[in-house]
N, C-alpha and C positions, 0 to 999 in steps of 0.2 A: 502493499499501498503506499508506503514512502518513498518506496522507488517512483513508482507511477506518478505520488503528487510532486514533487522534485521533476521527473520531465515535465508536469501541467505550467510549472510554473517555469522554467523554463520559455517553454515558448509562450507563455502570455505576457512575462517580461520582454523576450526579443521582440515581439510584436508589438511591443506596448513603446518600446524604443525607437524599433524601424517609424513608426506614427511621427514620433513626436521627431524625431532626427531629419526622417520627410519634409515633415511642414516648416521648420525650422531652417532646412537647409532653401526651400521655394521661398522665404520670403526676405533670407540672406541676399538670396540674388534676383529677390524684386517680381519675383514672378507670381507672388502676390502679396498685397498690402498686409502692415501686420496688424491694422486694426478688423480685419480679417481673416489673417492666422489664429489670432488668440483664439474667435469662438470657431472655428476649422477645428482646431486640436479640441477645445470643453464640447465640442457634437461629435468629434469621430474615438475619441479616447476611449469612457466611459464603454458606449455599444461593443466594442471591439474587446474591451475591458470583461465584460458580462458573458460575453458569448464564450468564451475562452472557461469560463465555471463550468463545462460542462464536460470536461479534461479533466475536475478534480473530480478521487472520490466521494466516497459518502465518511469517512473516515472523522471522527472531531478534532483532527489537527488540520484538516486540508483547509476550513478558512480562513486558519491564520499562517498559512502558507500565502496562502491568493493575497492575502492582503498586504504582505510582503511589496509586490507589487506597488502597488501608491505608498505606500510610505517610501520605497526607496526614489519616488518624484518628488515625493513631498520633502524627503530631506533636501534633495536635489533644489530646490524651489528655495528651502531658508536658505540653505549655503549661500547658493548664487544673492539673493535678497539682503543677506547683510554683506555682501560683497568680500567670502570667504570665498566663491569658489568663480572662476573665471570662465562664464557659458553662454557665447555672446548670440548663439541659435535660442537658447530657451532664452532669454533679453526678447530681443527681439522679437521672436514670435509672440512671448506670451505677453506682454507689457505695451500702454496702450501709446507711453511714450519715448520708450528707451531707456526709462530708468527705472535701475536694476533693484530700486524698495517695492516698485509694487509686483513683486514674485512672493511680499510678502499679504500680501491681500488676496487678492480672487483665487490668483492660481494654489496659493498653501491651503488657504478656506476648501477648495476644489477637492485639493489631496486630503484633507483632514474629513470631509465628507464621505469621503468613497473608505476611508480605512475604517472609519467607526461601524458603517452603513453593510461590510462586507462584515463583519466580524460580528454585527450583533442579528444582522436576519438572513448574510450568507443565503440556502437554496433555499432555507425552510418557510419563507414566508418572503408574497408575492411586492408586500409592504415598500421591502428595501430595494428592489429591484425598479419600482416603479418611482420610487424616489428620485433612484440617478439617473434615471430615463428622461424624466421630467427637468431633471438640473441637466440635462445636458442634451436631450434636440428642444427644451423648451423655453429653457432660459436664454440659451447659445441660439436660437433664428430669432427669438423676439430682440436681442443687443442690434441685429444684421439687419434684420427689413425694421424697425421701430426706427433707427439711423436713417433709413436711407429711403424710406418709402412714407412712412410718419407724418402728418401734417398737422392729425388732428388731436389735440391732446385728453388725455381722460381727465374726467370734471374732479375727480380727488387727487389726480397725481400733474402736475404741470413739470415733472421729468417725463411721462408715457406716453404712451399715443395707443390709440385705436389700432393699429395694425402691427407692434409688435405684442401685442396681447393677444390677437388673435394666431401671429403666427406661434406663439407661447402654445395655445391653446393647439393649436395645430400638429405643431411642433412635440412636444410632446406628449399627447395622446396614442399619433402613428407610431412614433418611436418605441412608446411601450408597449402599442399591438404589437408590433413588430417584432421585439426583443422575448415577450412572452409567447409570442407566436411561435418563434424558433424551439425556445425552452419547453414547448407541451409538446411541438414533433419531437422531440428527442430524449420527450421521459423525464423529462429535472425537475416540472410543475406540472400540478392534476388542480385544473379549474372548471369551473362552468361559467363556460363563453360568455354567455347571455348576460350573467347577473353579474359578474366581473366586469363588461365594455359598460355597462351604464355606471357601478361602482367609481370606475378608472375616470368615467369624465367629472366626475362630483370631483374628485381628489385633483383633478390638472385643472380644473375649475377654479379652486378656494387656490392652490399652490400656484394660478396667473394672478391671482389676486393679492396675494401677497408680494407677490416679486412686483407688481407695480408698486406695491407703498416702500417698498424697500432702496434701502442706499445700494447704490450697484458695487460697492466694494463688500456688503454682507450678505447676496443673496444668493449667494453658493453654499449660504448655512441656514438664511431662511426659509430658503425656497423648499429645499429636503427635508426640512424641519416643519414644513408646510404638511409633503405630501405622505410624512409618516402618520403625522399626527393622527389625521384626515381618514389616511391611509389602516389606520386600526380602529379609529372608532367607525366607521364603514365595515367593519371585519374584512379587508378587500383577499 
């Protein structure tokens, strides 16, 4: 079992590093702007990580071994954020302005959310999976579409737009549905699909509202927290 989990860990870590470096390389060479690269990483990292959960077995240690993957990235963000690690690709691709201190906020909180949710929920509950997918697909797309196409502000939040919130609903719901569907097909989870879809929409709507009233540097914590609390209350 330990051997299988170590192999799963190596594959998961390798894919995560490849994704981060690929986007970082593209950013440095100006193939994509860093305002987009941040969210490309934000959107793609989570689904890739959760899909790899099927590689881990059902032992009690598997969740902790898997959690080491986001832990490594989070430590990297922390060291780069305090100036102890010179990582140009990470700084360029994951900061808005190129200031390495920014890695101590959004990216660091993003990593913390993944570590905690992986350990606490793992494959035992859809609550954690949905929380991560809403954070990745929902919050990620909200920023991209809101800033580029949003012109009508929300009446309760003068920094967020209707377009951004609608993009979050669509992204969070779709990504949650796709990843859950994959885990269902692989036998990783078992659900009543019709009941799940209704509860999922409620979780996404609540998370979207919380995102709309959250500061941009803490929504990587508030959004998954909202998804977790609402998911538990709704018995997702």
